[in-house]
N, C-alpha and C positions, 0 to 999 in steps of 0.2 A: 852281692847275694841278696835275694828278695825273700821276705817272709810272707807266705801266702796260703790261702785256702781255696780249693776248688770244690764246687758243689754242682752236681747234675740232678735235675728234677724232670721226671717224665711229664709230658703234656698229653693228657687224655681227657676227652670230654665229648659232649654231643649237644647239638641244638638245631632247630629247624633251619636257621640261617646258614649254618656251616656244615651240617651233617655231623658225622663222626670225625673227630680230629685227634691226631696222634703226632707225637714228635718228642723232642728233647730240648730242654733249656738249661743253660749253665751260667754260673757266676764265678768269677775269679776275683777274690779280694786279696790285695797284697800291699806291702809297704817296704821301703828300703830299710837297711839295717841300722841307719842312724837313729838315735833316740827320738829326735823331733820329727821324723818322717811321718807324713800323713798317709792314711790308707787310701788306696785307689780301687776302682771297681771296673771290671769289664763284664758285661752281660751279653749273652748271645743265645740264639735259639733257632730251631727249624721246626716248622709245623706243617703238616699236610692234612687235608680234609677230603671227605668223600664227595664234596661238591666242587672238586678240582681247584681248590684254593691252595696256594703255597705261600708261606710266610717265612722269610729268611731275614733275621735282624741281628744287629750287633750295636751295642751302646758302650761308649767308653767315657770314663771320668777319671783321669789319671794325673797324678802329681809326679813330676820328674825329681831327680836327685836334689836334695836339700830344698825341696818344694819350690824350686825356682820357676817352673812353668806349670800351668794347669791346662790340660787338654780335655776337651769335651766334644763327643761326636755321637751322631745318630745315623747309622747306615742301615738301609733296609731295601729289600726287593719283595714286592707283594704281587701275587696274582690273586685278586681280592674282590669282594663284594661288600657293600655297606649300605644300610638303610639310612636315608636322610628324611628330614621332616620340614625343610624350609628354614627360614632365618628367624632368629630371635627366640627367647624363651617363651614367647607366646605361641610359637608353632607347635603342632600343625594347625593350619586353618585353610579351608576351601579345598576343592578337589574331590575326587571320588576314587581313591586308590585303595587297594587291598593287598595286605601282606601280613604274615604272622610270625612272631618271634618266640624264642624259648629261653634257655638258661645261659648262665655264664656272663652276666652283665648285659643281657639283652632283654628287651621288653617281653613280659610274660602275658600281657593282655592283647586281645585283638585290637587293631588300629587300622581303620579303613583309609587313613591318610598317609601312611608310610610310603616312601618313594625310594625303592632300592636301585642302586647303581652297581654295575660291574666295571672293573677297570684293573689295569696294571699300574704299579706305582714303583718308581725308583727314587730313593732319597739318599743324598750324600750331604750330610752336615758335618762340619768339623771346625772347631775354634781352637786357637792357641793364644793363651794369655800369659803374660810375664809378670812376676811379682814386682810391684813398684814400691811397696812398703809392707810391713808385717800384716799378713792376712788380706792384703788388697792386691788385685791383679787387673791388668788391662791388656787388651789384645784385639786381634782381627779374626774373622772367620769367613768360610765359604759355605753357601747353602744352595742346594739344588733339589728341586722337586719336579719330577716328570710323570704326569698322569697321561696314560694313553690307552687305546682300545676301550674307551669309555662307552658303555652301553646303558642308556637310560631305559630301564626295563618297563616302566609303566607309562612312558610317553606314547601318546597316540594322537598325532596332529590331525589325522583324517577326521576323527571324532571329537576334535578340539579338547582333548585331555592333556593339559600342559603341566609339566612338573616344575618344581622350583629351580632345578638345575637348568632346564631349558629356558625358562623365562629370564633368569638371572643372566645366563650366557648371551641371550639375544639382546637384552637391555644394555649390556656393557661391552658387547662386541667380542666375546671370547669364542674360540672354536669349541664345539660341543663334543668332539671326539678325542681331542688331545690338547694338552697345554703344558708348557714348560715355565718354570719359575726359577731363575738363577740370580743369586745376589751375593753381596759382600757385606759383612757386619762389623760393627765396632762393639766391643764387649767390655764391661766392667764387672768384676766378681769380688765379693768379700766373703770370706769363709773363716769363722772362728769355731766351728764344730770340733769336738774332741775326737769324733770318729765319723767318717762319711757313711760307713755301713749301717751304723745304728747309734745315732748321737744321743748322748745323755745331757748335753749342755751346749750352748753356743748358738750361732745363727749362720745361715747361708743366704746370700742375696746376689742377684744378677740383673744387669740391665743389658739388653741386646737390641741394638738398632740396626736394621737391615735396609740396604739400598738395592733395588732391582731395576737397573738401567736397561733400556731396550737393546743396547749394543751387546748384551750377554744373551740375547735371544728371546727376551720377554716380549709379549704382545703389546705392553705399554709400560711406561715408567711407574714404579710403585715403591712403597716403603712400609715397614712395619716396626712397631716397638713392642718388645716383650719384656716384662718385668716379673721377677719371682722373689719370694721371701719365705724362708723356713726358719723357725726358731724353736728351741727346746728348753724347757724349764723344769728343773728337778723339784719334786714335792717332798723329798725325804733325804736328809743328810746321811742316813744309815743305809738306804738302798736306792741307788741311782736309777734303777729300772722303774721306779715310781715317778712318772713325769707327765706333763701335758705338752703337746706339740701343736704348732700352728703352721699353716701352709696357705700362701696367697699367690695367685697367678693373675696376670693381666696381659691380654694381647690386644693391640690396637692398630687399626689401619683405616685410611680414608675409604669411604664407601665406593665400591665399584672398581677398585684398583687391582684386586686379586681374583683369580679364577675361583669358581664355586668350591671345589674340593681343597683349595689352599686357604680358605677363610679360617680364622680361629674357630676351634670347635672343642667340645668337651672330650677329654681323654687324648688330646693331641700333644700333651707334654712329652718330654723326651722318652720316658719309659712307659707311657700309656697307662699311668696309674690313677689319674684323676677321674672323679665322677663315679666312685663306687656306688652301685645301685642303678646305674644307667648304662645303656649301650654306648660304645664309643661313637662320637659324632652326633649324639642325640640332639644337642643344641649347638648352633653355630651362628655366626654373624660377623660383621666387620670389626666389632669390638666385643670382647668377652672378658668377664671377671669371674674367677673361681676362688672359693675359700673353703678351708677345712680345718677342723680342730679334732685332735685325737688324744684320748686319755689312755696312757699305757701303764700297766701295773703287773707286778709279779704274782704268780699263783703258787708256785713251788716255794717251800720254806727257804729262807735266806737268799731269795732271788735266783733260784736254780734254773732248771731247764724250761719249765712251763710258765708262760705269761699270757696276758690277755689285753685286748684293746676294745674300746668303744669309740665311735666317731660320729660326727655330723658334718655335712658339707652343704654348699649352696652354690648355684650357678646363675649367672644372668648374662644375656646376650641381647644386642640391639638390632634394629632394622630401620635405619634412618628414612628410607623412602616410604615406610608405612607408619612413620611417627612413633615408633617404639624405641624408647630410650633405655639405656642401662638402668637396672634396678626397678623398671616399671613392672617386670615380672621376674620372679625368683623361683627356681626349681630346687627344693630341698632334698637331701638324702641323709641316710643314717645307717648304722649297722654295728656289728661287733665281730670279734675274731679271736683266734688263739695264735700264740707264738711258741715255737719249739726251737730253743737255742741249740744249734748243731756245732758251733765253734765259739768258744768263749774268748779266744784271743782276738778275733776280728768282730766278735759279737754278732755273728751271722745267725739270723732266725729264718725258719721256714714259716710261711704265712698261710693261714686259712681264714678267710673272711666271708661274711654274709652281708650284702648291702641291699638297701631298699630305697626306692625313689617313688615318684608319682606314677602309679600303675606299672611299676617295673621292679625287678629285683635281680640280684646277681650273686654268683658264687665264685670266689677267687682263690687261686693257689699260686704261690710264688716264693721266691727267696728274698730276703731283706725286708725292710719296712717299706710301706707305701711311699713315704717321703722322709 
């Protein structure tokens, strides 16, 4: 028998990049009946937009009986479009492109250098890790990204208007209309959180090293290293909802090994929660580091239904061929939000956040914490 909570949240919004969007998102938080069972999470959603975009996504972070195995997956199918700006946190630079953004984590200011791409995207990520000692897991995974039907909307080779996607793909020999990236990973996971859904204490850490050999269909041999750290520190022995949390992400790859849309980018974490205040993919490069700190506090008396958060974040990405290193340029963000606890057993909150970055802002609705 499982103890669980199912929450459904409507997806409704509008912005110039996506038009009007509507759909539904859900989260199922559950754990086994054993006293020491850890909570697991399954998130899924379907979204449609008036610009013919379709987003179908499912994420899983599941502990099996007696916490013996930890499964983590990211499955998605997107008929999508996304603005890109080139590589590094110095981007954009050069060009004469024109495109305008709106609400919901997208740029609000005019930017003549934005470079929109349309594409279809199939992703199948799944890792399985086995407990090797208390709170420590090791395992393997499979990772597939297939981008196809890629349309570089501002590319105009006749008038010599070259986009970053075009120049990067030409430089490193990638097909500009489709590419596949398939690999196998080795994973190490440590998890001492008291609750995956909404931690009051403990930490979560993961090291994921991926191999992308050509015999799996890749255009060239490649490898990546992803590391992640989250920690949670209580500020009150009387009320555990009063805490500070830290989140650090790092994605690293040799320059020129990965196709453009597979490069590490802001908001490319499993649940797409990083970079509040910026559009997803606003910064990208062969190497990217992201950090965030959030102060969480109760508003209702005795730590009841209503809570709040304030946060700051920062992103840096490099571009070796232009001599831009990590930390040469940093993009900061900040914001605040409210939390509405809808299930005290799993500590599930509904999230309403406002984020602000350099010349951009965003409004975010969701279930559970950002990290």
